[in-house]
VMD Tcl script that draws the C-alpha trace (Angstrom):
set ca {
  {72.62 94.94 76.92}
  {75.42 92.95 75.40}
  {77.06 96.30 74.39}
  {77.14 97.52 78.07}
  {78.18 93.98 78.71}
  {81.09 94.28 76.76}
  {81.95 97.69 77.78}
  {81.69 96.61 81.20}
  {84.20 93.73 80.56}
  {86.67 95.83 78.38}
  {86.57 98.48 81.05}
  {87.40 95.69 83.48}
  {90.35 93.84 81.47}
  {91.97 97.60 80.83}
  {91.72 97.97 85.09}
  {93.49 94.58 85.56}
  {96.28 95.19 83.05}
  {96.42 99.19 83.67}
  {99.91 98.70 85.49}
  {101.11 96.62 82.57}
  {100.39 99.57 80.04}
  {101.82 101.85 82.50}
  {105.01 100.21 82.83}
  {105.04 99.79 78.60}
  {104.44 103.37 78.41}
  {106.85 104.70 80.78}
  {109.78 102.31 79.11}
  {108.96 103.66 75.79}
  {108.98 107.30 76.92}
  {112.17 106.85 78.59}
  {113.52 105.18 75.63}
  {112.80 107.93 73.66}
  {113.61 111.06 76.17}
  {117.12 109.13 77.03}
  {118.11 108.70 73.31}
  {117.74 105.12 73.51}
  {119.79 104.34 76.30}
  {116.86 102.86 78.69}
  {116.91 99.69 76.51}
  {120.92 99.45 75.88}
  {122.24 95.66 76.80}
  {124.15 97.27 80.02}
  {121.63 99.71 81.23}
  {118.96 96.62 81.57}
  {121.72 94.61 83.46}
  {122.09 97.40 85.59}
  {117.96 98.01 86.25}
  {117.82 94.17 87.42}
  {120.62 94.67 89.59}
  {119.43 97.96 90.94}
  {116.28 96.43 91.61}
  {117.36 93.25 92.61}
  {116.93 93.79 96.74}
  {113.59 95.64 96.17}
  {112.09 93.00 94.24}
  {113.46 90.39 97.42}
  {111.92 93.15 99.83}
  {108.35 93.07 98.13}
  {108.00 89.18 98.62}
  {108.07 89.69 102.40}
  {106.23 92.98 102.25}
  {103.24 91.98 100.07}
  {102.11 89.41 102.63}
  {102.39 92.01 105.52}
  {100.34 94.19 103.35}
  {97.54 91.55 102.80}
  {96.59 91.44 106.17}
  {96.13 95.27 106.39}
  {99.34 96.38 107.66}
  {102.86 97.59 106.74}
  {106.41 97.37 107.52}
  {108.46 100.35 108.21}
  {111.40 98.71 109.82}
  {112.81 96.70 106.81}
  {115.42 99.28 105.79}
  {116.95 99.36 109.29}
  {116.90 95.45 109.38}
  {118.63 95.66 105.86}
  {121.12 97.97 107.34}
  {121.74 95.74 110.55}
  {121.96 92.35 108.99}
  {124.56 93.79 106.63}
  {126.32 95.01 109.42}
  {126.00 91.53 111.43}
  {127.61 90.04 108.20}
  {130.37 92.50 107.89}
  {131.30 91.70 111.48}
  {131.24 88.17 111.02}
  {132.98 87.93 107.89}
  {135.79 90.67 108.02}
  {136.42 91.13 111.41}
  {135.87 87.41 112.92}
  {136.82 85.86 109.68}
  {133.80 83.41 109.39}
  {132.96 81.69 106.36}
  {130.22 82.37 103.76}
  {127.83 79.54 104.63}
  {127.88 80.50 108.42}
  {127.85 84.32 107.96}
  {124.48 83.69 105.75}
  {122.86 81.14 107.83}
  {123.56 83.74 111.25}
  {122.43 86.81 109.25}
  {119.19 85.01 107.95}
  {118.46 83.84 111.64}
  {118.76 87.35 112.84}
  {116.56 88.68 109.88}
  {114.17 86.20 111.19}
  {114.35 86.91 114.79}
  {114.05 90.70 113.84}
  {110.82 89.98 112.08}
  {109.40 87.42 114.83}
  {110.27 90.21 117.76}
  {107.66 93.05 115.48}
  {105.00 90.08 114.93}
  {104.96 89.09 118.65}
  {104.22 92.80 119.70}
  {101.47 93.09 116.63}
  {100.00 89.65 116.73}
  {100.16 89.10 120.60}
  {99.34 92.09 121.87}
  {97.54 93.93 119.32}
  {100.00 96.95 119.22}
  {99.32 98.88 115.66}
  {101.96 97.46 113.19}
  {102.75 101.36 112.37}
  {104.01 102.00 116.06}
  {105.91 98.51 116.71}
  {107.82 98.84 113.04}
  {108.74 102.54 113.68}
  {109.81 101.51 116.97}
  {112.25 98.66 115.23}
  {113.06 101.13 112.86}
  {115.15 103.59 115.13}
  {116.35 100.93 117.31}
  {117.76 98.85 114.75}
  {118.67 102.00 113.00}
  {120.77 102.23 116.13}
  {121.89 99.12 116.46}
  {123.63 99.39 113.27}
  {125.26 102.51 114.53}
  {126.51 100.89 117.22}
  {127.74 97.39 115.75}
  {129.33 99.32 112.87}
  {130.94 102.03 115.33}
  {129.57 104.63 112.70}
  {132.02 103.50 110.29}
  {131.78 101.12 107.14}
  {133.09 97.98 107.35}
  {134.52 95.76 104.21}
  {135.46 94.28 102.06}
  {133.87 90.69 101.97}
  {135.38 87.82 100.36}
  {135.00 86.82 96.62}
  {132.20 83.68 97.50}
  {130.16 86.42 99.42}
  {130.22 89.02 96.84}
  {129.27 86.54 93.84}
  {125.75 86.46 95.34}
  {125.32 89.97 93.72}
  {128.01 90.24 91.50}
  {128.30 87.02 89.59}
  {127.11 86.06 86.11}
  {125.78 82.47 85.19}
  {128.48 80.70 83.42}
  {128.09 79.87 79.66}
  {128.03 76.20 78.71}
  {128.71 76.85 75.02}
  {130.93 79.63 75.01}
  {130.08 81.32 71.84}
  {131.27 84.97 71.22}
  {128.89 87.77 71.62}
  {126.11 85.87 72.52}
  {125.06 84.04 76.02}
  {123.36 80.86 74.79}
  {122.72 79.14 78.36}
  {120.75 82.27 79.01}
  {119.04 82.01 76.14}
  {117.87 78.50 76.25}
  {116.62 79.55 80.19}
  {114.73 81.89 78.57}
  {112.85 79.69 76.21}
  {112.65 76.85 78.74}
  {110.90 79.59 81.11}
  {108.46 80.42 78.32}
  {107.71 76.66 77.45}
  {106.83 76.07 81.33}
  {104.93 79.13 81.38}
  {102.65 78.50 78.20}
  {102.07 74.40 79.69}
  {101.41 76.27 82.80}
  {98.31 78.63 81.27}
  {97.33 75.46 79.16}
  {97.04 73.33 82.26}
  {95.02 75.77 84.39}
  {92.67 76.61 81.75}
  {91.81 73.08 81.20}
  {91.95 72.81 84.97}
  {89.01 75.55 85.30}
  {86.93 73.99 82.35}
  {87.16 70.70 83.95}
  {85.81 72.13 87.08}
  {83.34 74.07 85.97}
  {85.01 77.41 86.81}
  {84.31 80.33 84.84}
  {87.40 81.55 82.40}
  {88.25 84.46 80.33}
  {88.06 84.79 76.96}
  {90.51 82.06 75.28}
  {92.10 85.12 73.03}
  {92.46 87.25 76.12}
  {94.71 84.22 77.59}
  {96.51 83.84 74.38}
  {97.56 87.48 73.81}
  {98.34 87.75 77.37}
  {100.97 84.83 77.10}
  {102.34 85.58 74.09}
  {102.92 89.39 75.12}
  {104.55 87.78 78.19}
  {106.87 85.22 76.60}
  {108.09 88.04 73.86}
  {108.75 90.27 76.63}
  {110.83 87.60 78.22}
  {112.57 86.61 75.24}
  {113.66 89.97 74.46}
  {114.76 90.82 77.76}
  {116.57 87.59 77.97}
  {118.25 88.39 74.37}
  {119.49 91.84 75.59}
  {120.96 90.09 78.87}
  {122.55 87.75 76.29}
  {124.44 89.81 74.13}
  {125.81 91.52 77.17}
  {126.83 89.10 80.15}
  {124.11 86.84 80.45}
  {121.88 86.18 83.27}
  {122.89 87.89 86.91}
  {122.95 85.09 89.67}
  {121.20 87.55 91.39}
  {118.21 87.42 88.62}
  {117.64 83.63 88.86}
  {117.76 84.22 93.06}
  {114.85 87.02 92.08}
  {113.10 84.46 90.10}
  {113.06 81.16 92.38}
  {111.85 83.33 95.10}
  {109.10 84.90 93.37}
  {108.23 81.60 92.06}
  {108.10 80.22 95.76}
  {106.22 82.90 97.33}
  {103.37 83.35 94.37}
  {103.20 79.51 95.31}
  {102.65 80.18 98.94}
  {100.28 83.23 98.36}
  {98.13 81.53 95.93}
  {98.25 78.03 96.81}
  {98.73 77.57 100.38}
  {96.61 77.36 103.56}
  {98.82 80.04 105.13}
  {98.79 82.34 101.85}
  {94.73 82.21 101.71}
  {94.34 83.16 105.54}
  {96.59 86.47 104.57}
  {93.69 87.60 102.13}
  {91.27 86.52 104.37}
  {92.51 88.24 107.37}
  {93.15 91.30 105.21}
  {89.59 90.86 103.93}
  {87.95 90.55 107.14}
  {89.80 89.88 110.20}
  {86.74 89.11 112.72}
  {85.12 87.09 110.04}
  {88.53 84.88 109.45}
  {88.82 84.43 112.97}
  {84.98 82.98 113.26}
  {85.56 80.84 110.36}
  {88.75 79.11 112.33}
  {91.65 81.00 110.53}
  {94.59 81.44 113.29}
  {94.81 85.02 112.37}
  {97.03 85.85 115.10}
  {99.65 83.20 114.06}
  {99.17 84.46 110.50}
  {100.21 87.90 111.24}
  {103.23 86.46 113.42}
  {104.11 84.54 110.61}
  {103.93 86.94 108.21}
  {106.10 89.73 109.99}
  {108.55 86.83 110.38}
  {108.65 85.98 107.17}
  {109.39 89.93 106.10}
  {112.48 89.54 108.71}
  {113.67 86.54 107.15}
  {113.37 88.55 103.41}
  {114.89 91.36 104.76}
  {117.93 89.69 105.72}
  {117.96 87.85 101.93}
  {117.55 91.80 100.84}
  {120.59 92.69 103.31}
  {122.85 89.91 101.86}
  {122.36 91.19 98.38}
  {122.95 94.44 98.84}
  {126.10 94.42 101.17}
  {127.55 92.02 98.36}
  {126.56 94.44 95.72}
  {128.28 97.15 97.49}
  {131.20 94.94 98.78}
  {130.58 96.97 102.14}
  {128.29 97.69 105.14}
  {127.24 101.16 105.58}
  {125.45 102.89 108.60}
  {123.28 104.58 105.69}
  {122.41 101.09 103.84}
  {118.66 100.57 103.43}
  {117.59 103.96 104.13}
  {114.24 104.41 102.30}
  {113.91 100.74 101.04}
  {110.64 100.25 103.04}
  {109.29 103.23 100.75}
  {110.11 101.72 98.02}
  {108.87 98.24 98.70}
  {105.37 99.56 99.94}
  {105.28 101.78 96.91}
  {106.00 98.96 94.46}
  {103.34 96.60 96.39}
  {100.69 99.48 95.91}
  {101.61 100.72 92.56}
  {101.10 96.98 91.56}
  {97.53 96.48 92.79}
  {97.60 95.67 96.17}
  {94.95 97.00 98.46}
  {96.01 99.78 101.16}
  {93.15 97.96 103.13}
  {94.13 94.26 102.56}
  {92.80 91.38 101.20}
  {94.07 91.94 97.66}
  {97.31 91.91 95.60}
  {99.37 89.80 94.03}
  {103.12 88.87 93.54}
  {103.11 89.45 89.70}
  {101.37 92.76 90.25}
  {104.05 93.97 92.94}
  {106.86 92.96 90.56}
  {105.40 95.04 87.75}
  {105.24 97.83 90.47}
  {108.55 97.44 91.35}
  {109.89 97.82 87.90}
  {107.74 100.72 87.33}
  {109.41 102.48 89.87}
  {112.83 100.98 88.85}
  {112.48 102.43 84.98}
  {111.40 105.75 86.64}
  {114.40 105.94 89.05}
  {117.01 104.92 86.15}
  {115.70 106.99 83.52}
  {115.31 110.01 85.47}
  {119.31 109.45 86.60}
  {120.09 109.19 83.00}
  {118.28 112.19 81.96}
  {120.39 113.79 85.11}
  {117.40 114.94 87.24}
  {118.23 115.65 90.62}
  {117.36 112.94 93.38}
  {115.10 115.72 95.10}
  {112.72 115.68 91.97}
  {113.24 111.86 91.89}
  {111.58 111.63 95.34}
  {108.71 113.96 94.43}
  {107.81 111.65 91.34}
  {107.96 108.68 93.70}
  {105.69 110.28 96.01}
  {103.18 111.36 93.44}
  {103.25 107.68 91.81}
  {102.10 106.51 95.41}
  {99.38 109.07 95.79}
  {98.16 107.78 92.44}
  {98.41 104.15 92.97}
  {96.61 104.44 96.48}
  {93.60 106.71 94.87}
  {93.37 104.56 92.01}
  {92.66 101.57 94.57}
  {90.38 103.65 96.79}
  {88.26 106.14 94.47}
  {86.12 103.36 92.81}
  {85.70 101.68 96.29}
  {84.43 105.18 97.60}
  {81.95 105.40 94.43}
  {80.14 102.28 94.88}
  {79.41 103.21 98.56}
}
mol new
graphics top color blue
foreach p $ca { graphics top sphere $p radius 0.5 }
foreach p [lrange $ca 0 end-1] q [lrange $ca 1 end] { graphics top cylinder $p $q radius 0.2 }
display resetview
């Protein structure tokens, strides 16, 4: 009995860390296939910058997926908000701060528009967001008049193109980034110890302590290694700090707030959630409003990185964000998924894209590989549930 239990525990543990294992395996394979180019300091910086707007998008997409839905309009929202920002700053010479504020309000309004039809009138999310995808892609073409608008001013470009200043000025090493990496690891270790003690104090079942120790050690080692590689290049990109802060905020919202828990409840069983007193319609409306707001942040980062707003901006971003969430363990039917898992899924896809580009594989084949990854991730979620039935 104990052997069977231990075997089940091992299988359960492996399943919970499956995407971490996949990420490590993919990273090692591409490091080998590319002759060591994947983990060159400059390429790691490129991966962070390339995935920045997708990382930001998943912070809005995951709450939507937790309700059992998706948002197909985020790519068009990115394009439209970027176009609005370009018109305000380039054509009307508006300052960076007013441009950012108006752009964020426009994104939130688009999300609220989607949420209104879905939550209030019960129109399927697929139809509503598909409609918005077409509508706001059309608006983008109208606003830009089919042409690109740019460049932005230096302050705006700094959102995605700047790096943290080094306070210590040591040649060949960005010491400030190293210090921040050490502090991040210390905070993570203290948080893990505190969580473990709180669970013990309240009689909550806890996993084997050695599993927690090993996981914490591996995460801290990975953080310090990435920090070192960035430190010998240019240090932490500013957008990385934005990503980390937003990830911590949304992880807290999903795990520790009433709104976050309501999303899991609605996705798990909407009728039961409503009967238990949860305002399911309000939760869905807020999830889509937040999606629009987050898409606006991603639009500003993307426009700042390109230094121009284009009619084709954001094409396919919705698929990347959805894929990252599913690859990271989010359930297709809703009610399951974490910010951490979605981030892992995002970097699985990011390393795949970057590695295939370094190998000279054409975009057509990259799309095919990405599609197969999505299929495998969804099958990994659904097949075990079908066997239980």
